[in-house]
C-alpha positions, 0 to 999 in steps of 0.5 A: 200171680205173685211172680208176676207182679215182682217182675213188673214192679222191678220193671217199673223201678229200671223205667224210674232210673232210666228217667231220672238218671241223666237229670239227677247226673247233670245236677250232680256234674254241675255240682262237682264242676262248679268251677267250669260254670264260673269259668264260662260266666267270666269269659262272657263277661270279658266278652262283653267288656272287650266289644263296648270297649272296642265301640267306644273308640268308634263313638269317639271318632265319629264324634270328633268327626261330626264336630270337625264337619261342624267347625268346617261349616262354620267358618265356610258361612263366616267366610261366605257372610264376610265376602257378601258386601254391605248395600246402602241406598242414600236418597236426596230429594231435596234442593238444599245444600246442607242436606247434599252435604249431610248425604256425602258426610255419611256416605264418605263415613260409611265406606271408611268404616268398612275400609278399616275392617277389610269389608266390601260396601256398595254406597249409592246416592239416589237423587229425583225431584228438587235433589237433582241439582246436587247432581246437575252440572250447571246448579250443583253446589257440592260438585267439587266435592263430589269430583273429590270424593268419587276419585277416593272412593269408588264405591260410592256411585250417583243415580239421576232420575231420568224423569226428573231430568225430562221435566226440568229439560221441559221446564226450562227449555233446555238441555240439563247436562249432568256432572260426569260422576252422575248415571241417568236411571228411569226413576230414582223412586223407582230405583230405590224401591228395586234396590230395597226389594234386593235388600240395600239397606235404605237412608233418607238423610 
């Protein structure tokens, strides 16, 4: 019986050695070779640094590309804005010569201002009611001035209200002739309204 117990004890001891042995051996190897572990850590660190350094130039390149694209868009927008003409409506509905001359002064000044800047401008003088006398061939107090102005400022145009012209024809029982620089529109008021709806600036002297 004692021999049996002794044999079992020996077998148990051998089993413990087999289980503990590999783990202890691994710990012993790590203790004996600390340089190998350190080298692995250093190698991993260098790899991470190289990855960061490689990704940084790509990020910088993308940032520069985005900045260049933003600049091109801004320049294109600025160029497109410069091509867009300035547009002005000047209304005349009075038969007063002073009012007509003031309108012509404003038109001339605006045209010259944008000509000096090299920017396009369109100016439309719209007459209706008593203001139609400005463009009547027989009653216009500013007829000579409009003739000269039209030759030197093609960006300025003159519109006459067709409704007013017809009413004057009926009232005076004669044809109402206009100066050559005038163009007839159906309604002067409607013309002003439609131009404003298209974004034209409106000024009444």
